[in-house]
N, C-alpha and C positions, 0 to 999 in steps of 0.2 A: 862441252855442250853449251850452245849459245841460247840464252834466255832473254826475254824482255820483261821488265817489271812494270806493273800497273798499280795504280792506287784505287782502292775501293773503300770508301769511308776512312777509318783509321788503320786499315789493313793494307799490306803490300802483297800482291800475288805475282807469281812468275809463270809464264808460258814459254814452251819451246818455240823458237822462231819457226821451225818446220810445221808447227801446228797452226800458224797464222797465215791467212791468205791476204788480209787487208785490214786496215783500221780506217774509220771515217768518222767525221763529226756527227753526233746524234742530233737530228733535226725534229724529233718528235713527230715523225710522219709514217708511223708503222700502221699496218693493217691489222685490226683487231679480229680475233677469232674467239668463239666460245670456249672457255677453258677454266678449270677450277684451280690451276696452279698459280699462286700469286706471283711467282718469279717470271712467268711467261708474259711478256708485255706486247707481243705482236709479231707480225711477219714483215720482212723486207726483202726485196729482190737483190740478189747478188748475181750479176751477169745473167739476168732473166730467170734465175732460180729462186723461187720463194724459200726464204730461210727463216726459221724460228729464232726469235731474239729473247734472251733471258737476262733479267736484271741480276747481276752478280751481287749487288748490294743486298738484295732481299735474301739471296741464297746464303751469303756469309754472315750478314748482320741482322737478318730478320726485318730489315727496314731499308727502303731505297734511300740512297744518298740525297736525292731530291727532297724526300719527306723529312729527313734528318735536318737538312739545311733550312727548310721551311719552319720546322719546329724551333730552330735557333733564331730565325728572324722573328718569330712570334714571341720568343722569350725576350729579345731586345725590345720589342714593342711593349711588352708588359712592364719591363723596368722603366722604359720611357714614360709610360702612363703613371707609374708610381712617382716619378720625379715631378711630373706635372701636378699630381695631387699634393705632394709635399709643398711645392712652391705656392699653390693656390691656398693651401691651409695656412701658410705663413702670412700671405697677403691678407687673408680673412681675419687672422688673429690681430694683425696690426689695425685693420679698419674697425674691428669690433672691440678693440682694447681688451682682448681675452687671452688667457694663457695659451701658449703654443704647445700642444701635447705630442708633437712629433719629435723624433730624435734629431739632435744637432751635434752629436759627437761623431766625428768621422770615423773614429776607431770602432764604434758600435754600429755603424751603418751596414745593413745587410747587403746593400748594393756594392759598397766598397769591398766587403769581404768577398763577394761574388767575382767582381772583375779582377781582384788581386789574385784569385786562385784559378782564373780562367786560362785554359790551355788550348792552343791551336797551332797547327803547322803552317797556317797561312800568315806569312810574315807581314803582309799589308794589314790584315785584320789585327794582328798582334800589336802593331804600331798604333792603330786607332785606339785599341783598348788601353794602351799605356797613356794615351793623351786624356783619358777620362779623369785621371787622378788630380791634376792641378785645379781645373775649374770646379770639380766636385768638392775638393777640400776647401777651396776659397769660398764657395757658396755656403758651406756649413759654418765656416768661421765668421762669415759676414752675417749670417742669420743670428748668431749669438749677440752681435753688436746691435743689430736692429731690435732685438727683443729688449736689450738694455735701454735703448732709446725710448721705447714705449713705456718701460717701467719708470723712467725718469720724467715722464709726461711730455714727450716730444714725438708724438705719432706722425706729425706732418713730415718731419725730417726723415723719420723711418721710412715713410712711403716714397719720398724722393730717392733715398738710397736704394730702396727695393727696386724701383724702376731702373736704376743704374745696373743693378745685378741682373734684372730681367734681360737687359740688352747686352750684357757681357757674359758673365760666367754661365747663367742659366741657358742662354741661347747657344753658347758654345757647346754645352752638354747636349742639347737637342740636335744640333748639327752633327755631333759625333755619333749619336744614335742612328741618324739617317745614313751617315757614311758607313757605319758598321753593317747595317742591313744591306746597303747597296753592294758592299764588298763581298758579303756572303753570297749574294745572288750572282754577281759577276764572276765569282771564282768557280762556279759550277758550270763546266763545259764538257759534259760527258762524251764519250766516244763509244762506237760499236767495234768490237773485234770480231771479224769473220774468221771462224776456225775451220779446219779441214782435217780429215783423216787420211786422205790419199794425196794431198798436195795439189789437187786440181779442183775438186768439187767442194762447195761449202757444206759444213756439217750443221753448226749453229752459230748464232751471233751472241756475244756477251757484252752487256752494257757495263762499262767501268767509268771511273771518274776522270782518269788521265793517264798518259804514258809517263813513266819515270825515267828509266835508263835501260841500257843493254848490259848484260853481264855474261861472263863465261865461267862455268863451274865444272868441276870434276865430280864423278859419281860419289866419291867418298866425302865430298862437301855437303851432300844432301842427307840430312838426318831423318830417319824413319819416324813415323808418328805412333808406332805401336805402343811405346811406353807411356805416351801421353794419354792415349785413348783407353789404355788398360787401367788407369788409376781413377777413373770415375768421370772423365770429361763426357758431358752429354752432347754428342754431335749427331745430328739427324743423319739417316742413311744416305740421303742425296748428297749432303756436304761431305760426309766421310768418304763416300765412294770416289769423289773426284780429287781428294787431297792426296798427294803423293810424297810429301815430305816437307821439311823445313830447311831453308837456306839462310845461313847467318850472314847478315849484312853488317854494316859498320856499327849501327846502334840498335838494330832490331832484327827480326826474322821476316823472311818472305815465305809464303806458302806456295809450293809448286802445285799447279793445277793441271789435271788431265781433262781437257774439255770433252773428249770423246766419251767420258764416263758420266756425263750429265744427263743428256737426253738424246734420243734419236728422233728425227723429224716425224717418223711414222708413229711415234708414241705420244704425240702432242695431246691427244684426247684422253690418254690414259695415265700420264705422268709416271711411267715405269722407268726407273733408272736403268741404263743399259749395263749389262754385265760384260765387262771387258777383261781381256787378259792383262797380266801385269804390265804396268806402264813402261814402255821401252825407253829407258834413259839414254841408251847408246845403241 
């Protein structure tokens, strides 16, 4: 059986090639219709046939990938703001000859702990995160020397050195924040998969993050989900109905999806999952 793998958030899903009519870049140009189902995001024509489009990220992850990425961008903005506050507090302590009450131990920095444990499969973003370490550590180290200068009665030299840090390590950190946020946004290029039940007419469209690869599998390579769902996994009926098994990849599993089990176009206003026969693997 020939399958195509797609990425949806942190998950990999597989669809049979025969279930796919076409994939195209998502241009955010869908026609909205009144509907209470959060995963239904609109209608788009396929060969002049209005086709309902569903966000697979919402179905599988309870949140669209776009919202997940925007949340991550906002998190980077929050850390960036905290670095501004830390630097301005250091500047104020030097100007006012007052104790600096913020942390200057890089080992105790919450931000350092966060980026050291940050995980992503985006190699470009991973490289940017790695580059935070040197300027951040240098800035903390330099802050201790500036504080010592003030204690020794040399605040003017401390301010001179602080301006050097502002234009070097601190600005490097700020540029890295902007690069990280830009990379997160640029990395999101979702596509629509137009699926079919008869090989000719569109059934529904699925919004996914990207295409990964093609694979061929035998029936015995697909592991049933029965044992997983029987031990207490809380999977909503819509999601459970479309999952047909797990496929072992090199370092993870892919979930085999039956798109015909998600929705029928004439059920758009009612959100009833279609009752289908056992998914024909062969």
